[in-house]
C-alpha positions as CSV (number, residue, x, y, z in Angstrom):
1,X,-4.2,12.5,20.7
2,X,-4.7,11.5,17.1
3,X,-7.0,8.8,15.6
4,X,-5.1,7.1,12.8
5,X,-6.6,5.3,9.8
6,X,-4.2,2.9,8.1
7,X,-4.8,1.3,4.7
8,X,-3.7,-2.4,4.2
9,X,-3.9,-4.3,0.9
10,X,-3.8,-8.0,0.3
11,X,-1.3,-8.7,-2.5
12,X,0.5,-11.7,-4.0
13,X,3.4,-12.4,-1.6
14,X,6.7,-10.7,-2.7
15,X,8.5,-14.0,-2.7
16,X,6.1,-15.6,-5.2
17,X,6.9,-15.7,-9.0
18,X,3.9,-14.1,-10.6
19,X,2.4,-15.9,-13.6
20,X,0.2,-14.5,-16.3
21,X,-3.1,-16.3,-17.1
22,X,-3.2,-18.2,-20.4
23,X,-6.1,-15.8,-21.5
24,X,-3.7,-12.9,-20.9
25,X,-6.4,-10.9,-19.0
26,X,-4.6,-10.9,-15.6
27,X,-2.3,-12.8,-13.3
28,X,-2.9,-16.2,-11.6
29,X,-4.2,-15.6,-8.0
30,X,-5.9,-18.9,-7.3
31,X,-3.8,-21.2,-5.0
32,X,-1.1,-18.5,-4.7
33,X,0.3,-17.3,-1.4
34,X,-0.9,-13.7,-0.5
35,X,0.2,-11.4,2.3
36,X,0.0,-7.8,3.4
37,X,1.6,-5.3,1.0
38,X,5.1,-4.6,2.4
39,X,4.7,-0.8,2.3
40,X,1.4,-1.1,4.2
41,X,3.2,-3.1,6.9
42,X,5.5,-0.1,7.3
43,X,2.5,2.2,7.5
44,X,0.9,0.0,10.3
45,X,4.2,-0.1,12.2
46,X,4.5,3.7,12.1
47,X,0.9,4.1,13.4
48,X,1.7,1.6,16.2
49,X,4.9,3.6,17.1
50,X,2.8,6.8,17.3
51,X,0.5,5.0,19.7
52,X,3.3,3.7,21.8
53,X,4.6,7.3,22.1
54,X,1.1,8.4,23.3
55,X,0.7,10.5,20.2
56,X,-2.2,8.3,18.8
57,X,-5.3,7.2,20.7
58,X,-6.6,4.6,18.2
59,X,-5.5,2.8,15.1
60,X,-8.1,1.6,12.5
61,X,-6.9,-0.8,9.8
62,X,-8.9,-0.7,6.6
63,X,-8.8,-3.0,3.6
64,X,-10.8,-2.9,0.4
65,X,-11.2,-6.2,-1.4
66,X,-12.8,-9.7,-1.4
67,X,-13.5,-11.7,1.7
68,X,-9.8,-12.9,1.9
69,X,-8.8,-9.3,2.6
70,X,-9.8,-9.9,6.2
71,X,-6.5,-11.8,6.6
72,X,-4.4,-8.7,6.3
73,X,-6.7,-6.8,8.6
74,X,-6.2,-9.5,11.2
75,X,-2.4,-9.2,10.7
76,X,-2.6,-5.4,11.2
77,X,-4.6,-6.0,14.4
78,X,-2.0,-8.5,15.6
79,X,0.7,-5.9,15.0
80,X,-1.1,-3.4,17.2
81,X,-4.1,-1.9,15.4
82,X,-7.2,-1.5,17.6
83,X,-10.0,-2.4,15.2
84,X,-10.6,-3.2,11.5
85,X,-12.9,-2.1,8.7
86,X,-13.4,-4.4,5.7
87,X,-15.0,-2.7,2.7
88,X,-16.0,-5.8,0.7
89,X,-16.0,-6.0,-3.1
90,X,-16.4,-9.2,-5.2
91,X,-13.3,-10.8,-6.7
92,X,-14.6,-9.8,-10.2
93,X,-15.0,-6.2,-9.2
94,X,-11.7,-6.2,-7.4
95,X,-9.8,-6.9,-10.6
96,X,-10.8,-3.6,-12.0
97,X,-10.9,-1.6,-8.8
98,X,-8.7,1.5,-9.3
99,X,-6.8,3.7,-6.9
100,X,-9.4,6.5,-7.4
101,X,-12.1,4.2,-6.1
102,X,-10.0,3.2,-3.0
103,X,-9.1,6.9,-2.4
104,X,-12.8,7.8,-2.3
105,X,-13.5,5.0,0.1
106,X,-10.7,5.9,2.4
107,X,-11.6,9.6,2.3
108,X,-15.2,8.8,3.3
109,X,-14.1,6.5,6.1
110,X,-11.6,9.1,7.4
111,X,-14.4,11.6,7.7
112,X,-16.8,9.1,9.2
113,X,-14.2,7.9,11.8
114,X,-13.1,11.5,12.5
115,X,-9.5,10.5,11.7
116,X,-6.6,13.0,12.2
117,X,-4.1,11.0,10.2
118,X,-4.3,8.6,7.2
119,X,-1.2,6.5,6.7
120,X,-0.8,4.4,3.6
121,X,2.0,2.5,1.9
122,X,3.6,4.6,-0.9
123,X,2.5,1.9,-3.4
124,X,1.3,-1.7,-3.7
125,X,3.7,-4.2,-5.1
126,X,1.1,-5.7,-7.4
127,X,0.1,-2.6,-9.5
128,X,2.9,-0.2,-8.5
129,X,0.4,2.6,-9.0
130,X,1.7,5.0,-6.3
131,X,-1.5,7.0,-6.5
132,X,-3.8,6.2,-3.6
133,X,-2.3,8.5,-0.9
134,X,-2.0,11.5,-3.2
135,X,-5.6,11.1,-4.4
136,X,-7.0,10.5,-0.9
137,X,-5.4,13.8,0.2
138,X,-6.9,15.5,-2.9
139,X,-10.4,14.1,-2.2
140,X,-10.2,15.2,1.4
141,X,-8.4,18.5,0.6
142,X,-5.9,17.6,3.3
143,X,-2.1,18.3,3.3
144,X,0.0,15.3,2.3
145,X,3.5,14.0,3.1
146,X,4.5,11.3,0.6
147,X,7.5,8.9,0.5
148,X,8.0,9.4,4.3
149,X,11.5,8.6,5.6
150,X,10.8,10.1,9.0
151,X,7.8,11.5,10.8
152,X,7.8,13.6,13.9
153,X,4.8,15.1,15.7
154,X,5.2,18.7,16.8
155,X,2.9,21.2,18.5
156,X,2.2,22.8,15.1
157,X,1.5,19.5,13.3
158,X,4.1,17.2,11.6
159,X,7.7,17.5,10.5
160,X,8.3,15.0,7.6
161,X,11.5,13.9,6.0
162,X,10.7,12.7,2.4
163,X,12.8,10.6,0.1
164,X,13.3,12.3,-3.3
165,X,15.5,11.6,-6.3
166,X,18.2,14.0,-5.2
167,X,18.3,12.9,-1.5
168,X,16.0,14.0,1.3
169,X,13.5,16.8,1.7
170,X,12.1,18.1,5.0
171,X,8.6,19.6,5.1
172,X,6.2,20.7,7.8
173,X,2.5,20.2,7.6
174,X,-0.6,20.7,9.7
175,X,-3.1,18.0,10.7
176,X,-5.3,16.3,9.6
177,X,-3.0,14.9,6.9
178,X,-2.4,12.0,4.6
179,X,1.1,10.2,4.7
180,X,2.6,7.6,2.5
181,X,5.3,5.3,4.0
182,X,8.6,4.7,2.1
183,X,10.9,1.7,2.6
184,X,13.3,3.3,5.1
185,X,10.6,4.8,7.4
186,X,10.9,1.8,9.9
187,X,11.3,-1.9,10.2
188,X,7.9,-3.6,10.8
189,X,7.6,-5.9,13.8
190,X,6.6,-9.5,13.6
191,X,3.2,-10.4,15.1
192,X,3.7,-12.6,18.1
193,X,1.5,-15.7,18.7
194,X,-0.3,-14.1,21.7
195,X,-1.1,-11.0,19.7
196,X,-2.3,-13.1,16.8
197,X,-4.7,-14.8,19.2
198,X,-5.8,-11.5,20.7
199,X,-6.4,-10.1,17.2
200,X,-9.1,-12.7,16.6
201,X,-11.2,-11.0,19.3
202,X,-10.7,-7.4,18.1
203,X,-13.7,-5.8,16.3
204,X,-13.9,-6.0,12.6
205,X,-16.7,-4.1,10.8
206,X,-17.8,-5.2,7.3
207,X,-19.4,-2.8,4.8
208,X,-19.6,-2.2,1.0
209,X,-18.6,0.8,-1.1
210,X,-22.4,1.4,-1.6
211,X,-22.7,1.9,2.2
212,X,-20.2,4.7,1.9
213,X,-21.8,6.2,-1.3
214,X,-18.9,5.3,-3.5
215,X,-19.4,4.2,-7.1
216,X,-16.9,1.6,-8.1
217,X,-17.9,1.2,-11.7
218,X,-14.7,0.4,-13.7
219,X,-13.2,3.3,-15.7
220,X,-10.7,1.1,-17.5
221,X,-10.7,-2.1,-19.5
222,X,-7.8,-4.5,-19.3
223,X,-6.8,-5.1,-22.9
224,X,-3.9,-7.5,-22.4
225,X,-1.5,-8.6,-19.7
226,X,1.8,-10.1,-20.9
227,X,5.1,-11.4,-19.4
228,X,8.1,-9.1,-19.9
229,X,10.4,-10.1,-22.8
230,X,12.8,-12.9,-21.9
231,X,16.3,-11.5,-21.4
232,X,18.9,-12.8,-23.9
233,X,21.8,-14.8,-22.5
234,X,25.1,-13.1,-22.0
235,X,28.3,-13.9,-24.0
236,X,32.0,-13.9,-23.2
237,X,34.3,-12.1,-25.6
238,X,38.1,-12.4,-25.9
239,X,39.1,-8.7,-25.8
240,X,37.9,-5.1,-26.1
241,X,38.0,-5.2,-29.9
242,X,35.7,-8.2,-29.9
243,X,33.4,-6.4,-27.4
244,X,33.2,-3.3,-29.6
245,X,32.5,-5.4,-32.7
246,X,29.7,-7.3,-30.9
247,X,28.1,-4.1,-29.7
248,X,28.2,-2.7,-33.3
249,X,26.7,-5.9,-34.6
250,X,23.8,-5.6,-32.1
251,X,23.2,-2.0,-33.1
252,X,24.1,-0.7,-29.6
253,X,26.8,1.7,-30.7
């Protein structure tokens, strides 16, 4: 049976309106509700389903970030993960932590934990990078199945249905492998109160990138963060001729 490593990221909750800092060097995170990245919830659910089908022996939830990242690890443990690993970086370092850094950390942990499968969300809703799964597979030199809509374990490895622009694509891959979960892969379960209580007793190991031999020196500098332009109000026109005239006036046609 497979050992599964699942990445979970703490992000600003999807229902919160994000505000840019007055200094325009980032977004406001203090006093703002955070939760697990929704695509990572889907990744955890898929790992738990594999375990329920007796196809996975152990699920390890990993998060890279400041101390508060332990919250999303505990959520993953309450959903059904067996143990957690928190790779701690300071809040200042975290602001410039890139997908490449996280990929190197996950790759090293996958080897150290002798994982057979790494499942990640396809992207995080804060930076929308959609890079970590692909780069983790590249660092490990493992096959990858991205934007997974369906995953089936076979004797030869995995059969994966992927979401692509033109519809769906089916691929087959051997294990070990790296997968990224798309929106329609499954519907994550809610953590029940008894499982939330049990999760508090599950093991959670803390370490740093240095312990794994990963250099997290920033490779980028944030020059400016700005709100998107305010959308102009709509207008009602009397007829088609007025509409055409308005479009010409605005330089749209």
